[in-house]
MOPAC internal coordinates of N, CA, C and O (Angstrom, degrees):
PM7 1SCF
backbone

  N    0.0000 0     0.00 0     0.00 0    0    0    0
  C    1.4101 1     0.00 0     0.00 0    1    0    0
  C    1.5374 1   114.46 1     0.00 0    2    1    0
  O    1.2310 1   122.98 1   143.37 1    3    2    1
  N    1.3603 1   111.90 1   -36.63 1    3    2    1
  C    1.5054 1   113.35 1  -179.27 1    5    3    2
  C    1.5671 1   109.88 1   -64.79 1    6    5    3
  O    1.2310 1   119.59 1   146.95 1    7    6    5
  N    1.3478 1   118.38 1   -33.05 1    7    6    5
  C    1.4099 1   119.12 1  -178.97 1    9    7    6
  C    1.5363 1   112.14 1   -71.44 1   10    9    7
  O    1.2310 1   121.95 1   143.91 1   11   10    9
  N    1.4023 1   113.87 1   -36.09 1   11   10    9
  C    1.4290 1   119.69 1   175.41 1   13   11   10
  C    1.5499 1   111.25 1   -64.26 1   14   13   11
  O    1.2310 1   120.29 1   141.75 1   15   14   13
  N    1.3446 1   117.05 1   -38.25 1   15   14   13
  C    1.4877 1   120.26 1   178.31 1   17   15   14
  C    1.5649 1   109.04 1   -68.61 1   18   17   15
  O    1.2310 1   121.16 1   138.69 1   19   18   17
  N    1.3222 1   115.38 1   -41.31 1   19   18   17
  C    1.5098 1   116.85 1   178.15 1   21   19   18
  C    1.5544 1   111.18 1   -60.92 1   22   21   19
  O    1.2310 1   122.57 1   135.91 1   23   22   21
  N    1.3543 1   112.68 1   -44.09 1   23   22   21
  C    1.5433 1   115.88 1  -179.62 1   25   23   22
  C    1.5339 1   108.26 1   -63.86 1   26   25   23
  O    1.2310 1   118.12 1   141.44 1   27   26   25
  N    1.3226 1   121.19 1   -38.56 1   27   26   25
  C    1.4524 1   125.05 1   179.85 1   29   27   26
  C    1.5686 1   109.32 1   -63.00 1   30   29   27
  O    1.2310 1   121.59 1   133.38 1   31   30   29
  N    1.2328 1   114.56 1   -46.62 1   31   30   29
  C    1.5074 1   116.59 1   179.35 1   33   31   30
  C    1.5011 1   110.79 1   -67.14 1   34   33   31
  O    1.2310 1   117.40 1   140.54 1   35   34   33
  N    1.3355 1   122.55 1   -39.46 1   35   34   33
  C    1.3715 1   126.66 1   179.23 1   37   35   34
  C    1.5256 1   108.47 1   -65.05 1   38   37   35
  O    1.2310 1   120.41 1   138.07 1   39   38   37
  N    1.2354 1   116.83 1   -41.93 1   39   38   37
  C    1.5329 1   121.20 1   176.27 1   41   39   38
  C    1.4948 1   114.69 1   -58.19 1   42   41   39
  O    1.2310 1   122.68 1   143.52 1   43   42   41
  N    1.3939 1   112.47 1   -36.48 1   43   42   41
  C    1.4584 1   118.75 1   176.74 1   45   43   42
  C    1.5542 1   112.79 1   -66.15 1   46   45   43
  O    1.2310 1   120.42 1   145.04 1   47   46   45
  N    1.3624 1   116.80 1   -34.96 1   47   46   45
  C    1.3954 1   122.57 1  -177.90 1   49   47   46
  C    1.5147 1   110.73 1   -86.18 1   50   49   47
  O    1.2310 1   120.44 1   165.94 1   51   50   49
  N    1.2594 1   116.77 1   -14.06 1   51   50   49
  C    1.5362 1   124.16 1  -177.83 1   53   51   50
  C    1.5389 1   112.02 1   -53.26 1   54   53   51
  O    1.2310 1   120.08 1   142.07 1   55   54   53
  N    1.3354 1   117.46 1   -37.93 1   55   54   53
  C    1.5362 1   121.39 1  -177.22 1   57   55   54
  C    1.5163 1   106.60 1   -79.05 1   58   57   55
  O    1.2310 1   122.88 1     2.26 1   59   58   57
  N    1.3688 1   112.09 1  -177.74 1   59   58   57
  C    1.4572 1   120.32 1  -178.08 1   61   59   58
  C    1.5565 1   107.66 1   -69.69 1   62   61   59
  O    1.2310 1   120.55 1   -54.23 1   63   62   61
  N    1.3335 1   116.56 1   125.77 1   63   62   61
  C    1.4468 1   124.15 1   179.77 1   65   63   62
  C    1.5053 1   110.62 1   -96.56 1   66   65   63
  O    1.2310 1   119.35 1   -34.43 1   67   66   65
  N    1.2069 1   118.85 1   145.57 1   67   66   65
  C    1.4911 1   123.41 1   176.09 1   69   67   66
  C    1.5801 1   110.05 1  -107.23 1   70   69   67
  O    1.2310 1   120.66 1   -47.19 1   71   70   69
  N    1.3653 1   116.34 1   132.81 1   71   70   69
  C    1.3593 1   119.75 1  -175.60 1   73   71   70
  C    1.5285 1   106.00 1   -79.09 1   74   73   71
  O    1.2310 1   121.21 1   -48.58 1   75   74   73
  N    1.2743 1   115.29 1   131.42 1   75   74   73
  C    1.5266 1   121.94 1   178.64 1   77   75   74
  C    1.4773 1   113.79 1  -109.68 1   78   77   75
  O    1.2310 1   118.57 1   -66.04 1   79   78   77
  N    1.3562 1   120.33 1   113.96 1   79   78   77
  C    1.4469 1   123.71 1  -178.42 1   81   79   78
  C    1.5002 1   112.69 1   -56.43 1   82   81   79
  O    1.2310 1   121.29 1   133.88 1   83   82   81
  N    1.4036 1   115.13 1   -46.12 1   83   82   81
  C    1.3840 1   121.01 1   178.47 1   85   83   82
  C    1.5160 1   107.38 1  -135.59 1   86   85   83
  O    1.2310 1   118.54 1   -20.89 1   87   86   85
  N    1.3378 1   120.39 1   159.11 1   87   86   85
  C    1.3910 1   121.45 1   179.55 1   89   87   86
  C    1.4692 1   107.67 1   -89.02 1   90   89   87
  O    1.2310 1   118.12 1   -72.61 1   91   90   89
  N    1.2594 1   121.18 1   107.39 1   91   90   89
  C    1.4760 1   135.01 1   173.05 1   93   91   90
  C    1.5691 1   111.86 1    18.31 1   94   93   91
  O    1.2310 1   123.68 1   -83.49 1   95   94   93
  N    1.2340 1   110.55 1    96.51 1   95   94   93
  C    1.4711 1   120.87 1   179.51 1   97   95   94
  C    1.4831 1   113.63 1   -64.13 1   98   97   95
  O    1.2310 1   119.02 1   149.50 1   99   98   97
  N    1.3286 1   119.47 1   -30.50 1   99   98   97
  C    1.4378 1   124.13 1   179.32 1  101   99   98
  C    1.5589 1   113.17 1   -98.29 1  102  101   99
  O    1.2310 1   118.39 1  -154.90 1  103  102  101
  N    1.2704 1   120.67 1    25.10 1  103  102  101
  C    1.4304 1   118.56 1   174.40 1  105  103  102
  C    1.4655 1   115.21 1   -72.53 1  106  105  103
  O    1.2310 1   121.99 1   -26.19 1  107  106  105
  N    1.3758 1   113.80 1   153.81 1  107  106  105
  C    1.4746 1   118.73 1   179.54 1  109  107  106
  C    1.4800 1   109.28 1   -86.76 1  110  109  107
  O    1.2310 1   120.45 1   141.97 1  111  110  109
  N    1.3886 1   116.75 1   -38.03 1  111  110  109
  C    1.4103 1   120.51 1   176.91 1  113  111  110
  C    1.5313 1   112.61 1  -144.42 1  114  113  111
  O    1.2310 1   119.16 1   -39.64 1  115  114  113
  N    1.2735 1   119.20 1   140.36 1  115  114  113
  C    1.4739 1   122.29 1   177.37 1  117  115  114
  C    1.5047 1   108.33 1  -122.77 1  118  117  115
  O    1.2310 1   119.77 1   -42.62 1  119  118  117
  N    1.2469 1   118.04 1   137.38 1  119  118  117
  C    1.5141 1   125.81 1   174.51 1  121  119  118
  C    1.5179 1   102.98 1  -112.78 1  122  121  119
  O    1.2310 1   118.90 1   -61.85 1  123  122  121
  N    1.3684 1   119.71 1   118.15 1  123  122  121
  C    1.4211 1   121.79 1   176.47 1  125  123  122
  C    1.5160 1   105.55 1  -116.80 1  126  125  123
  O    1.2310 1   121.50 1   -58.97 1  127  126  125
  N    1.3836 1   114.74 1   121.03 1  127  126  125
  C    1.4814 1   116.38 1  -176.74 1  129  127  126
  C    1.5269 1   110.68 1   -75.23 1  130  129  127
  O    1.2310 1   119.30 1   -31.91 1  131  130  129
  N    1.3357 1   118.93 1   148.09 1  131  130  129
  C    1.3110 1   128.16 1  -179.59 1  133  131  130
  C    1.5844 1   104.23 1  -114.55 1  134  133  131
  O    1.2310 1   120.40 1   -17.25 1  135  134  133
  N    1.3206 1   116.84 1   162.75 1  135  134  133
  C    1.4517 1   122.73 1   176.71 1  137  135  134
  C    1.4676 1   109.94 1    78.01 1  138  137  135
  O    1.2310 1   120.55 1    37.34 1  139  138  137
  N    1.3190 1   116.55 1  -142.66 1  139  138  137
  C    1.4923 1   124.87 1  -170.47 1  141  139  138
  C    1.5011 1   112.06 1   -53.49 1  142  141  139
  O    1.2310 1   118.60 1   138.26 1  143  142  141
  N    1.3153 1   120.27 1   -41.74 1  143  142  141
  C    1.4967 1   124.39 1  -175.70 1  145  143  142
  C    1.5390 1   109.49 1  -101.76 1  146  145  143
  O    1.2310 1   117.96 1  -142.32 1  147  146  145
  N    1.3561 1   121.49 1    37.68 1  147  146  145
  C    1.3687 1   122.36 1  -172.06 1  149  147  146
  C    1.5160 1   114.14 1   -64.37 1  150  149  147
  O    1.2310 1   118.55 1   169.47 1  151  150  149
  N    1.3388 1   120.37 1   -10.53 1  151  150  149
  C    1.4154 1   123.67 1  -178.35 1  153  151  150
  C    1.5148 1   114.06 1   -85.89 1  154  153  151
  O    1.2310 1   122.16 1   175.20 1  155  154  153
  N    1.3235 1   113.48 1    -4.80 1  155  154  153
  C    1.5124 1   119.20 1  -178.64 1  157  155  154
  C    1.5639 1   109.25 1   -88.83 1  158  157  155
  O    1.2310 1   122.83 1   -46.89 1  159  158  157
  N    1.4111 1   112.19 1   133.11 1  159  158  157
  C    1.4444 1   117.58 1   174.84 1  161  159  158
  C    1.5137 1   109.67 1  -138.16 1  162  161  159
  O    1.2310 1   121.01 1   -51.56 1  163  162  161
  N    1.3952 1   115.67 1   128.44 1  163  162  161
  C    1.4160 1   118.03 1  -177.37 1  165  163  162
  C    1.6092 1   105.44 1  -112.68 1  166  165  163
  O    1.2310 1   121.74 1   -56.84 1  167  166  165
  N    1.2612 1   114.28 1   123.16 1  167  166  165
  C    1.4692 1   119.12 1  -178.26 1  169  167  166
  C    1.5510 1   109.09 1  -114.29 1  170  169  167
  O    1.2310 1   122.30 1   -53.60 1  171  170  169
  N    1.2913 1   113.19 1   126.40 1  171  170  169
  C    1.5025 1   120.96 1  -173.22 1  173  171  170
  C    1.5528 1   109.30 1  -121.83 1  174  173  171
  O    1.2310 1   122.15 1   -45.02 1  175  174  173
  N    1.3909 1   113.49 1   134.98 1  175  174  173
  C    1.5232 1   121.65 1   178.28 1  177  175  174
  C    1.5357 1   104.54 1  -106.83 1  178  177  175
  O    1.2310 1   121.91 1   -39.77 1  179  178  177
  N    1.3039 1   113.95 1   140.23 1  179  178  177
  C    1.5053 1   119.30 1   179.88 1  181  179  178
  C    1.5686 1   108.69 1  -130.48 1  182  181  179
  O    1.2310 1   121.13 1   -27.98 1  183  182  181
  N    1.2690 1   115.45 1   152.02 1  183  182  181
  C    1.4400 1   122.01 1   166.07 1  185  183  182
  C    1.5744 1   104.53 1  -112.86 1  186  185  183
  O    1.2310 1   120.57 1   -78.40 1  187  186  185
  N    1.2106 1   116.52 1   101.60 1  187  186  185
  C    1.5035 1   121.39 1  -173.66 1  189  187  186
  C    1.5151 1   106.79 1    77.61 1  190  189  187
  O    1.2310 1   122.40 1    60.28 1  191  190  189
  N    1.3532 1   113.00 1  -119.72 1  191  190  189
  C    1.4829 1   121.12 1   170.96 1  193  191  190
  C    1.4682 1   112.82 1  -108.47 1  194  193  191
  O    1.2310 1   118.61 1  -161.16 1  195  194  193
  N    1.3992 1   120.25 1    18.84 1  195  194  193
  C    1.3946 1   125.42 1   177.07 1  197  195  194
  C    1.4705 1   111.34 1  -104.68 1  198  197  195
  O    1.2310 1   119.54 1   -62.68 1  199  198  197
  N    1.3576 1   118.49 1   117.32 1  199  198  197
  C    1.5190 1   119.56 1   178.61 1  201  199  198
  C    1.5451 1   107.76 1   -71.05 1  202  201  199
  O    1.2310 1   124.05 1   -45.05 1  203  202  201
  N    1.3621 1   109.84 1   134.95 1  203  202  201
  C    1.5122 1   117.57 1  -178.99 1  205  203  202
  C    1.5261 1   110.00 1  -107.38 1  206  205  203
  O    1.2310 1   120.14 1   171.80 1  207  206  205
  N    1.3259 1   117.33 1    -8.20 1  207  206  205
  C    1.5217 1   117.44 1  -178.72 1  209  207  206
  C    1.4825 1   111.04 1   153.48 1  210  209  207
  O    1.2310 1   118.75 1    14.26 1  211  210  209
  N    1.2745 1   119.99 1  -165.74 1  211  210  209
  C    1.4734 1   126.06 1   179.96 1  213  211  210
  C    1.4127 1   113.10 1   173.05 1  214  213  211
  O    1.2310 1   122.85 1     2.37 1  215  214  213
  N    1.3682 1   112.14 1  -177.63 1  215  214  213
  C    1.5108 1   122.45 1   179.04 1  217  215  214
  C    1.4922 1   107.76 1  -138.35 1  218  217  215
  O    1.2310 1   122.45 1   -27.03 1  219  218  217
  N    1.4230 1   112.91 1   152.97 1  219  218  217
  C    1.3993 1   120.50 1   176.35 1  221  219  218
  C    1.5483 1   107.25 1  -115.83 1  222  221  219
  O    1.2310 1   120.56 1   -53.87 1  223  222  221
  N    1.2881 1   116.54 1   126.13 1  223  222  221
  C    1.4847 1   122.73 1   175.52 1  225  223  222
  C    1.4515 1   112.05 1  -112.12 1  226  225  223
  O    1.2310 1   120.98 1   -34.68 1  227  226  225
  N    1.3341 1   115.73 1   145.32 1  227  226  225
  C    1.4765 1   121.77 1   169.98 1  229  227  226
  C    1.5265 1   105.87 1  -127.39 1  230  229  227
  O    1.2310 1   122.63 1   -60.88 1  231  230  229
  N    1.3112 1   112.56 1   119.12 1  231  230  229
  C    1.4814 1   120.98 1   179.82 1  233  231  230
  C    1.6379 1   108.16 1    55.37 1  234  233  231
  O    1.2310 1   120.94 1  -134.51 1  235  234  233
  N    1.2339 1   115.82 1    45.49 1  235  234  233
  C    1.5002 1   125.86 1   176.37 1  237  235  234
  C    1.5219 1   114.22 1    65.24 1  238  237  235
  O    1.2310 1   120.56 1  -161.47 1  239  238  237
  N    1.3473 1   116.53 1    18.53 1  239  238  237
  C    1.4487 1   122.97 1   174.05 1  241  239  238
  C    1.5224 1   108.30 1  -111.96 1  242  241  239
  O    1.2310 1   122.64 1   -55.88 1  243  242  241
  N    1.3320 1   112.55 1   124.12 1  243  242  241
  C    1.5210 1   116.41 1   178.18 1  245  243  242
  C    1.4962 1   111.21 1   -71.27 1  246  245  243
  O    1.2310 1   122.57 1   -59.21 1  247  246  245
  N    1.3357 1   112.68 1   120.79 1  247  246  245
  C    1.5232 1   117.24 1  -176.20 1  249  247  246
  C    1.4957 1   111.73 1  -113.70 1  250  249  247
  O    1.2310 1   119.44 1   167.46 1  251  250  249
  N    1.4033 1   118.68 1   -12.54 1  251  250  249
  C    1.4233 1   115.17 1  -177.96 1  253  251  250
  C    1.6036 1   109.24 1  -160.62 1  254  253  251
  O    1.2310 1   123.78 1   -29.39 1  255  254  253
  N    1.2572 1   110.35 1   150.61 1  255  254  253
  C    1.4963 1   117.32 1   172.55 1  257  255  254
  C    1.5119 1   105.85 1  -101.47 1  258  257  255
  O    1.2310 1   118.57 1   -42.79 1  259  258  257
  N    1.3471 1   120.33 1   137.21 1  259  258  257
  C    1.4026 1   126.50 1  -171.76 1  261  259  258
  C    1.5503 1   113.75 1  -110.93 1  262  261  259
  O    1.2310 1   119.15 1   -45.06 1  263  262  261
  N    1.2589 1   119.23 1   134.94 1  263  262  261
  C    1.4562 1   123.08 1   160.14 1  265  263  262
  C    1.5272 1   105.24 1   -81.01 1  266  265  263
  O    1.2310 1   121.14 1   -40.38 1  267  266  265
  N    1.3243 1   115.43 1   139.62 1  267  266  265
  C    1.5029 1   117.17 1   176.85 1  269  267  266
  C    1.4797 1   109.63 1  -141.49 1  270  269  267
  O    1.2310 1   123.16 1   -33.54 1  271  270  269
  N    1.2755 1   111.54 1   146.46 1  271  270  269
  C    1.4881 1   120.95 1  -179.51 1  273  271  270
  C    1.5984 1   112.66 1  -156.06 1  274  273  271
  O    1.2310 1   121.05 1   -12.41 1  275  274  273
  N    1.2445 1   115.60 1   167.59 1  275  274  273
  C    1.4630 1   121.25 1   176.53 1  277  275  274
  C    1.5424 1   107.03 1  -110.01 1  278  277  275
  O    1.2310 1   120.23 1   -35.18 1  279  278  277
  N    1.2962 1   117.17 1   144.82 1  279  278  277
  C    1.4648 1   122.04 1   171.36 1  281  279  278
  C    1.5579 1   103.85 1   -92.18 1  282  281  279
  O    1.2310 1   123.83 1   -53.50 1  283  282  281
  N    1.3378 1   110.26 1   126.50 1  283  282  281
  C    1.4467 1   124.67 1  -176.35 1  285  283  282
  C    1.5968 1   109.55 1    48.21 1  286  285  283
  O    1.2310 1   119.27 1    44.09 1  287  286  285
  N    1.2528 1   118.99 1  -135.91 1  287  286  285
  C    1.4519 1   122.30 1   178.32 1  289  287  286
  C    1.5463 1   114.83 1  -102.50 1  290  289  287
  O    1.2310 1   121.87 1  -151.28 1  291  290  289
  N    1.3719 1   114.02 1    28.72 1  291  290  289
  C    1.4890 1   116.06 1  -179.74 1  293  291  290
  C    1.5351 1   107.35 1   -75.10 1  294  293  291
  O    1.2310 1   121.04 1   -64.75 1  295  294  293
  N    1.3230 1   115.61 1   115.25 1  295  294  293
  C    1.5063 1   120.48 1  -177.76 1  297  295  294
  C    1.5424 1   111.22 1   -90.00 1  298  297  295
  O    1.2310 1   120.36 1   178.25 1  299  298  297
  N    1.3648 1   116.93 1    -1.75 1  299  298  297
  C    1.5326 1   116.49 1  -179.32 1  301  299  298
  C    1.5033 1   111.58 1  -103.91 1  302  301  299
  O    1.2310 1   120.14 1   171.50 1  303  302  301
  N    1.3019 1   117.35 1    -8.50 1  303  302  301
  C    1.4641 1   116.87 1  -177.17 1  305  303  302
  C    1.5938 1   110.93 1  -128.50 1  306  305  303
  O    1.2310 1   122.05 1   -45.76 1  307  306  305
  N    1.2490 1   113.68 1   134.24 1  307  306  305
  C    1.4499 1   120.40 1   171.81 1  309  307  306
  C    1.5088 1   110.43 1  -119.27 1  310  309  307
  O    1.2310 1   121.48 1   -43.45 1  311  310  309
  N    1.3373 1   114.77 1   136.55 1  311  310  309
  C    1.5565 1   117.50 1   174.96 1  313  311  310
  C    1.5314 1   106.64 1  -104.65 1  314  313  311
  O    1.2310 1   121.93 1   -38.56 1  315  314  313
  N    1.2655 1   113.91 1   141.44 1  315  314  313
  C    1.4898 1   119.99 1  -179.72 1  317  315  314
  C    1.4950 1   111.72 1  -136.47 1  318  317  315
  O    1.2310 1   118.82 1   -36.16 1  319  318  317
  N    1.3001 1   119.85 1   143.84 1  319  318  317
  C    1.4214 1   126.01 1   170.13 1  321  319  318
  C    1.3823 1   112.14 1  -130.55 1  322  321  319
  O    1.2310 1   118.93 1   -21.30 1  323  322  321
  N    1.2998 1   119.65 1   158.70 1  323  322  321
  C    1.4591 1   129.38 1  -175.84 1  325  323  322
  C    1.5264 1   105.24 1   -80.38 1  326  325  323
  O    1.2310 1   120.75 1   -54.29 1  327  326  325
  N    1.3811 1   116.18 1   125.71 1  327  326  325
  C    1.5011 1   122.17 1   176.74 1  329  327  326
  C    1.4916 1   108.06 1   -63.15 1  330  329  327
  O    1.2310 1   119.41 1   -48.85 1  331  330  329
  N    1.2687 1   118.73 1   131.15 1  331  330  329
  C    1.5048 1   124.83 1   176.15 1  333  331  330
  C    1.5057 1   112.84 1    84.40 1  334  333  331
  O    1.2310 1   119.38 1   171.90 1  335  334  333
  N    1.3807 1   118.79 1    -8.10 1  335  334  333
  C    1.4773 1   116.12 1  -177.17 1  337  335  334
  C    1.5129 1   107.85 1   -80.84 1  338  337  335
  O    1.2310 1   120.86 1   -49.57 1  339  338  337
  N    1.3607 1   115.96 1   130.43 1  339  338  337
  C    1.4755 1   119.54 1  -178.56 1  341  339  338
  C    1.5634 1   110.80 1   -83.08 1  342  341  339
  O    1.2310 1   120.21 1   160.46 1  343  342  341
  N    1.2646 1   117.21 1   -19.54 1  343  342  341
  C    1.5496 1   116.91 1   176.59 1  345  343  342
  C    1.5152 1   112.26 1   -67.29 1  346  345  343
  O    1.2310 1   119.80 1   -35.97 1  347  346  345
  N    1.2695 1   117.99 1   144.03 1  347  346  345
  C    1.4319 1   119.71 1   175.77 1  349  347  346
  C    1.4688 1   111.03 1   -82.07 1  350  349  347
  O    1.2310 1   120.35 1  -100.58 1  351  350  349
  N    1.3381 1   116.93 1    79.42 1  351  350  349
  C    1.4992 1   122.57 1  -176.30 1  353  351  350
  C    1.5042 1   104.32 1  -124.41 1  354  353  351
  O    1.2310 1   121.94 1   -45.84 1  355  354  353
  N    1.3266 1   113.89 1   134.16 1  355  354  353
  C    1.4553 1   121.80 1   175.62 1  357  355  354
  C    1.5669 1   110.03 1  -131.76 1  358  357  355
  O    1.2310 1   121.50 1   -31.42 1  359  358  357
  N    1.3445 1   114.74 1   148.58 1  359  358  357
  C    1.4250 1   119.16 1   172.41 1  361  359  358
  C    1.5198 1   104.59 1  -109.76 1  362  361  359
  O    1.2310 1   121.10 1   -36.79 1  363  362  361
  N    1.3174 1   115.51 1   143.21 1  363  362  361
  C    1.4217 1   123.79 1   172.81 1  365  363  362
  C    1.5167 1   108.78 1  -113.66 1  366  365  363
  O    1.2310 1   120.43 1   -60.37 1  367  366  365
  N    1.3549 1   116.78 1   119.63 1  367  366  365
  C    1.4760 1   123.96 1  -179.73 1  369  367  366
  C    1.5192 1   105.19 1  -101.53 1  370  369  367
  O    1.2310 1   119.95 1   -70.58 1  371  370  369
  N    1.2325 1   117.70 1   109.42 1  371  370  369
  C    1.4847 1   122.82 1  -177.63 1  373  371  370
  C    1.5586 1   109.86 1  -107.41 1  374  373  371
  O    1.2310 1   122.07 1   -68.26 1  375  374  373
  N    1.3858 1   113.64 1   111.74 1  375  374  373
  C    1.4680 1   121.52 1  -177.68 1  377  375  374
  C    1.5925 1   110.80 1   -69.78 1  378  377  375
  O    1.2310 1   119.51 1   137.10 1  379  378  377
  N    1.2825 1   118.54 1   -42.90 1  379  378  377
  C    1.4381 1   119.62 1  -173.58 1  381  379  378
  C    1.5229 1   109.61 1   -71.81 1  382  381  379
  O    1.2310 1   118.98 1   138.45 1  383  382  381
  N    1.3236 1   119.54 1   -41.55 1  383  382  381
  C    1.4271 1   120.71 1   177.43 1  385  383  382
  C    1.5410 1   112.95 1   -78.39 1  386  385  383
  O    1.2310 1   121.93 1   162.03 1  387  386  385
  N    1.2787 1   113.91 1   -17.97 1  387  386  385
  C    1.4937 1   119.63 1  -175.64 1  389  387  386
  C    1.6190 1   108.96 1    57.10 1  390  389  387
  O    1.2310 1   124.55 1  -121.77 1  391  390  389
  N    1.2867 1   108.86 1    58.23 1  391  390  389
  C    1.5597 1   113.50 1  -178.66 1  393  391  390
  C    1.5267 1   105.01 1  -147.28 1  394  393  391
  O    1.2310 1   123.11 1   -22.52 1  395  394  393
  N    1.3399 1   111.65 1   157.48 1  395  394  393
  C    1.4997 1   119.96 1   170.36 1  397  395  394
  C    1.4929 1   105.20 1  -116.19 1  398  397  395
  O    1.2310 1   121.22 1   -40.93 1  399  398  397
  N    1.3135 1   115.27 1   139.07 1  399  398  397
  C    1.4316 1   122.50 1   179.64 1  401  399  398
  C    1.5654 1   108.53 1  -119.23 1  402  401  399
  O    1.2310 1   117.78 1   -19.71 1  403  402  401
  N    1.1906 1   121.84 1   160.29 1  403  402  401
  C    1.4909 1   126.21 1   173.05 1  405  403  402
  C    1.5426 1   105.64 1  -128.82 1  406  405  403
  O    1.2310 1   121.32 1   -46.49 1  407  406  405
  N    1.3512 1   115.07 1   133.51 1  407  406  405
  C    1.4491 1   122.88 1   177.95 1  409  407  406
  C    1.5912 1   106.39 1  -112.87 1  410  409  407
  O    1.2310 1   122.90 1   -65.66 1  411  410  409
  N    1.2840 1   112.05 1   114.34 1  411  410  409
  C    1.4860 1   118.06 1   175.03 1  413  411  410
  C    1.5174 1   108.11 1  -118.20 1  414  413  411
  O    1.2310 1   121.79 1   -62.05 1  415  414  413
  N    1.3802 1   114.18 1   117.95 1  415  414  413
  C    1.4451 1   119.21 1  -172.30 1  417  415  414
  C    1.5402 1   109.04 1    58.80 1  418  417  415
  O    1.2310 1   118.85 1    63.18 1  419  418  417
  N    1.3251 1   119.79 1  -116.82 1  419  418  417
  C    1.3914 1   124.54 1   179.74 1  421  419  418
  C    1.5423 1   112.24 1  -112.29 1  422  421  419
  O    1.2310 1   120.02 1  -159.08 1  423  422  421
  N    1.3134 1   117.56 1    20.92 1  423  422  421
  C    1.4634 1   120.92 1  -179.78 1  425  423  422
  C    1.5148 1   110.27 1  -118.23 1  426  425  423
  O    1.2310 1   121.58 1   -44.30 1  427  426  425
  N    1.3099 1   114.58 1   135.70 1  427  426  425
  C    1.4792 1   122.74 1  -174.17 1  429  427  426
  C    1.5568 1   104.64 1  -117.95 1  430  429  427
  O    1.2310 1   120.41 1   -49.86 1  431  430  429
  N    1.3358 1   116.81 1   130.14 1  431  430  429
  C    1.4765 1   122.09 1   174.13 1  433  431  430
  C    1.5006 1   110.82 1  -134.22 1  434  433  431
  O    1.2310 1   120.86 1   -25.32 1  435  434  433
  N    1.3192 1   115.97 1   154.68 1  435  434  433
  C    1.4661 1   122.30 1   175.35 1  437  435  434
  C    1.5132 1   105.31 1   -78.91 1  438  437  435
  O    1.2310 1   121.54 1   -52.37 1  439  438  437
  N    1.3818 1   114.67 1   127.63 1  439  438  437
  C    1.4198 1   121.41 1   171.90 1  441  439  438
  C    1.5323 1   110.94 1   -82.38 1  442  441  439
  O    1.2310 1   123.48 1   132.36 1  443  442  441
  N    1.3780 1   110.92 1   -47.64 1  443  442  441
  C    1.5003 1   115.29 1  -179.13 1  445  443  442
  C    1.4854 1   110.11 1  -168.71 1  446  445  443
  O    1.2310 1   120.62 1   -18.63 1  447  446  445
  N    1.3725 1   116.41 1   161.37 1  447  446  445
  C    1.4675 1   124.38 1   162.79 1  449  447  446
  C    1.4947 1   103.21 1   -72.94 1  450  449  447
  O    1.2310 1   119.93 1   -30.40 1  451  450  449
  N    1.3395 1   117.73 1   149.60 1  451  450  449
  C    1.4406 1   123.69 1  -173.78 1  453  451  450
  C    1.5349 1   114.12 1  -132.81 1  454  453  451
  O    1.2310 1   120.86 1   -36.86 1  455  454  453
  N    1.2518 1   115.96 1   143.14 1  455  454  453
  C    1.4407 1   124.76 1   166.75 1  457  455  454
  C    1.5019 1   107.59 1   -84.18 1  458  457  455
  O    1.2310 1   116.44 1   -66.67 1  459  458  457
  N    1.3279 1   124.37 1   113.33 1  459  458  457
  C    1.4319 1   125.76 1   179.04 1  461  459  458
  C    1.4506 1   111.05 1   -98.68 1  462  461  459
  O    1.2310 1   120.46 1   -58.30 1  463  462  461
  N    1.3553 1   116.72 1   121.70 1  463  462  461
  C    1.4758 1   120.91 1   177.53 1  465  463  462
  C    1.6460 1   111.90 1  -114.99 1  466  465  463
  O    1.2310 1   122.91 1   -42.58 1  467  466  465
  N    1.2847 1   112.04 1   137.42 1  467  466  465
  C    1.5033 1   115.68 1   174.25 1  469  467  466
  C    1.4450 1   105.45 1  -130.57 1  470  469  467
  O    1.2310 1   119.94 1   -34.54 1  471  470  469
  N    1.3237 1   117.72 1   145.46 1  471  470  469
  C    1.5095 1   119.31 1   176.38 1  473  471  470
  C    1.4920 1   113.50 1   -65.48 1  474  473  471
  O    1.2310 1   120.10 1   180.00 1  475  474  473

């Protein structure tokens, strides 16, 4: 699973990356990974409690635009997928557990413990 996760992240970076001077100052929520994957940052924008999109950064470089949504009325989890990615890969950003998960096919794994920030 770890190799599959590494391949997925490398595939995200494979396209042209845009340098980001700062990580989205107007974000509604940010999830900053700690530990082994500390270079990963997920930035989510919301209108009220409805996610409207986001960005994925690796080492302060924007590498992907994210679709983001909530399942039902669950206010502690956001699901996100990479715009234009043909693989069925989703990230789950869980505020209460302070963790980020990845779902590949039918398998879910923890990507990292996360520091969650809200304005």
